[in-house]
N, C-alpha and C positions, 0 to 999 in steps of 0.2 A: 668149467666156465660156460655160461650160456652164450650162444651165438644166434643172432637173429639176422635173417636175410630179407632184403627188401628190393622191390622194383620201385622206381620213381617215374611217375607219368601223370601228366595233366595236373601238376601241383599237389600230388598225393603220394605218400609212401604206401605201397601195397605189400604187406607181409607175406613172404613165401615160405618161410621155414623158421622154426624155433627148435634148437637142438643143444644137447649137452654131450653129444657123442664125439665131438672133435677132440683130438689129442695133440700134444706138443705145440700148444698155442703160444705164440709170441707176438706182441705188438709193442711198438715204440712211439712215445709221444715226445715231440721236440718243441722247444720254445719258439723257434722261428724257421728252421729248415724242414723240408719234407721228411716224412718218416714212413714206415711200412708195417706190414703184418704178415704172418704166415701160420698155417696150421695144417694138420692132416685129418682125413676123414675116411672111415671105412667104406669101401665100395660095396660091401655087403648090404649097406643101407641104401638100396638102389633107388627107392622112391625119394629119399631125402637128398641123395647125392646129385640128382639131376637139377636141383634148385640152385646149385653153385654155378653161376654163369658170369662171364666177363661183363663188367660195367654194372653189376648189381651191387647194392650197398650192403655192408656188413657192420653190425653193431655189436661191440663187445664192451660191456660195462659203459664207460663214458667215451670210448673210442669208436669213431665211425670212419670207415674207409670204403674203397671201391676195389672189387676184384679185378685183377689184371691178368693173372696167370693161373692155369690149371694144368696139373700134370698127373697122369694116371700110371700106376706101376703095379705089376702083379707077378708073384712068384709062388713057389710051393707053400710058403708059410704065411703070406699076407696078400691082401688085395686092397690097396690104399690109393687115395688121391691126395695130392698136395695142392693147397690153395694159398695164393699170396696176392698182395695188392698194396695200395698206397693210401695215405690219409688225404685230408682235404688240401693240405699244402702241396702234396704230390699232384693233385689234380691241377693246381695252378701251374705246374711245370709243363702242362700240355699246351699252354698259351703263351704267345709272344706279345711284347708291348708294341702295338702298332699305332702310330699317330692317327688321329681322327681325320686328318687331311688325306690319308690313303684310302681309296675306295676301289671296289671291284677287284679284279685279278691282276691289275697292273696300274702303274702310275708312280709319281714321285712320292716319297715319304721322308719327311724331315724328322726332327726330334720332338718327342712329347716331353715338354719341360713343366715341372711343377715346383712350387716353393711354398713353405708354410710349416706348420707343426708336422712332426714325423708321421703321426697316425693319419693325418689328412693327405699327406703325400702318398702313403701306401694305398689308401682307399681311392685316391685319384686314379691310380693304375688299375685297381680292381673295377671301378665303375666304367672306365673307358675301354676295358678289354673283355670283361665277362659280365658286366652289369648293364644298367639301363642305357648307358651311352654307347655301348658297343654295337657293331653291326649285328643284325638280328640272329644270324647263324652262329655268332660267337657267344651269345649270352648263355650263362648257366643259371637257368631259372630256379634251380634247386637251392641256390645260395641267396641269402638275404644279407646285404652288406649293412652293418650297423652305422649309425650316425657318427660323425666326427666328434671326438672328445677333446681335441686340442691338447694332446699329451706328447711327450718326447721333446726333441730339440725344437725350439720355437722357430728358428729360421733354417730349417732343413731344406734341401733342394735336391733334385735329381733330373737327369736328362736321359731319356730312354729311347732306344730305337732297335727293335727286333732283339730284345732280351727276354729271357724267361721271366714271367710274372713272379714265379717262386723265387728266383734269384734277386730280383728287385726288392721283393718283400723281405727276404732274409737280410739283405745288406742294410736296408734302412732300419729294420727292427733291431738288429744286432748293434748297430752304431748308436742307438738311443736306449739300449737296455730295455726294449719293449718285448712283449710276448704276443704271439699270434694265437688266437683261440678259435675253436669251432665247436658250436653247441648244437647237437642234433635236437630238433623239435619235431618229433615224429608225427604227433597229432596235428600239428600245423602244416606238415608237408614241406618243411624247409630245414636248412642248416644255416644257423646264424654265424657269420664270420666277423671277427672283430679284432681290434688291437687293444691290449691292456697293459697297464703298468704292473710290474712285479711287486709281490708283497715282500717287505723287508722283515726277515725273521732272524737277523743276525744277533749275536750275543748282546749287543748294546741296544737292541730294539725292545719294544714293549712286550712282544710275544716271541722270545728267542727260541730258536731250534738249533741244537748242537748235534752235529754228526760226529760221533766218536766211538771207538771201540770200548773205551773205558765206561762210557755211559750206556753201552749196549744198544745204542740206536742204530748202529751199523754192525755187520758181521764180518765184513772183509773190505779192504781198501787197496787200490792200486794207483800208483802215481807215475805218469809218463811225462818226461820233459824232452822236447826235441827242437832243434833249430834248423832243420833241413830247408824249410820254406821261408824262414825269417829274413826280412830285409829291413834296413834302417836308413837308407839313403835313396831318394827317389828322383830320377830325372824325368820330368813331365814335359812331353812335347805336344803342342797343339796341332792336331791333325787338320788336313785340308789344304796345306800350303802347296803351291804348284811345284816347288822344288824343295827337296828334303832339307837342304842346307839353309833354307830361308825360314824354316819353321821355328816358331817361338818355343824355347825350351827353358824351363825353370827348375831350380833345385829345391827340394823340400825334405824336411825331417818331421817326425812326429812332434806334436805340441809338447813343449817342456823338455825336449831332448836336444842336446848340443850335437854338433856334427862329429860323428865318430871317425877315428883314424886307425890305420894299420889293420891288424887282424880283427878288430871289432867292426870294421866297415863291411857292410853287405849291400850292394847296390842293385837297383832295379829300374828299368826304363818303363814308362807308362805313356801310352797314346791317349790324349785327352781330346774329346770332341766338344767344342765350345760354340754355342750359337746364341749370342746375346745381342739384343738390339741397341744397347747403349755402349758407345766406345769407352773403353777402360774397364768395363765390368767383366771382360773376359779374364782378367787377372784374378778377380774374386772367384769366378766360376771355376777356373783351373784349379785353384787351391781347394775349393770344396770337393771337386771330383777326385783330386789326388788323395784327399783325406779319406773319402769313401773307398778308394782302391786299396789304401794301406791295410784295411782289415783283412785282405786276402793274403797278407804277408806277415802275419804275427807269429811269434813263436808258439809252440804247442806246450801247454801246461795243463794237463788233464788229470783229474782225479775221478776215478770211478769207485763207487761205494755200494756194496750190497746192503740194502736197507733191511733192518730187522723187522720182518713183517708182524711179529708179535708185539712190537712197540709202536711202529708207525705204519699207517696205511695211506697210500696215495689218494689224493683228492679228499681226504678227511683230515689227516694230520699235516700233510704237505702237498705241494703240487709243482708241476713243471713251471719254471720261471722264478720261483722263490729264491731270494738271497738268504743263505744260511751260513752259519759258522762251522767250519770243519776243524777238528782238533786231532792231532796225533802226537803224543808226547815223545815217543821214541824217535820220530823224524823231526822233532822240534818245529812242527807246523801248527799254526793257528791262523786261519785265513777266512775272510768273508768271501764267499763264492756263490755264483748263480747255479741253480739246478738247470742245466742246459737241456737234459733229456732224461727220460726214465724208460727203461725196457722192462716190460712185464712178461714173465714166462710162467706158464702153467703146464706142467708135464708130469711124468711119472715120479719125479723127485719132489713134487709139490710146487708151490708158488714161490717165485722170487721177484723182487723189484730191485733193479740195478740202476742207480742214479749216476749220471755223469755231471761233474761240476767243472766250471771253467770253460775253456775253449776246447772243442772237440778236434781230434786228429783228422786232418783232411786226407781224403783218399787220393791216390795217384792220378786218377782221371781228372779230378777237380784241379789239381796242380797243373797238369798239362794244359787244360783248357785255359787256365789263367795266363799261361805263357803265350798261347796261340792268340788270345784276344789282344795282346800287346804287340803283335807284329805289325 
């Protein structure tokens, strides 16, 4: 696989290296969460190896990322360096959502509230924190933020205060089944970031795509079901009260679900920050924020499928974010699911493309952080 390395300066990508000497290449593309890449490179290629530096851009096929980590290792049999980094959504994780009323190194900072179509809400935080509205030292000039398309939930809303831009982006996009895209435009010296609607490729659509062993579109499948982090009853407390026992607390369930009882009941407390100018709207805002929080407590229902590269090729026959139909007759499964992510691996064993469908398994760090945020 060809890897190209770039510096970005003064609105221009400056190419530093083009090589096919890298080995054990892996990169992952996700519909809305940050993803990463890694590969190895022989240190015997001394002239080329010096071009891999932190914060330089790496382009592999349609994937563009930034180098974060470099590790060198040498023994009697090899002399290699390992290079890893993050994609564009990972870069967003470096920035917090800071209200425009906050300036300088100190001062009061309330909530940055936005309402409207989901894509407009997402881009609101992009523009305010890395785009033209941000303080000059926070702007990422390499990014061009696409115009609003008015897609997603029509009356979406979000209240942010010192949260990762990547977390806000993922939460809003996942809740509306939208996809975050990044398109490298090397000649123009920019990366276009945008929000898109997924393509419907299910069995009932005009252009169906069926993932199944029988059709040989996939070579292997794994199904994981877990309820470790699943909750179905939410006690939402409005934060900010002088005394804890005076704080407004409301009980919520997911839309369409009745209140569970006994062993089926799994409770979770949420702290909700509400800042609305109109009396009575706080109830509406609390529900909206509670619904947003519920996505962090869904059950895990993950299907990973190794795509048959001889039959289907990523970004040609399918792409991340597409809704497809997965069939497995032995497991009695036929489900319309979203391709949440695809990991591409190019190593000694050849190329593989592994697609994850449905909701991905949360790591322990994410679960712990979710609990801490609700204290």
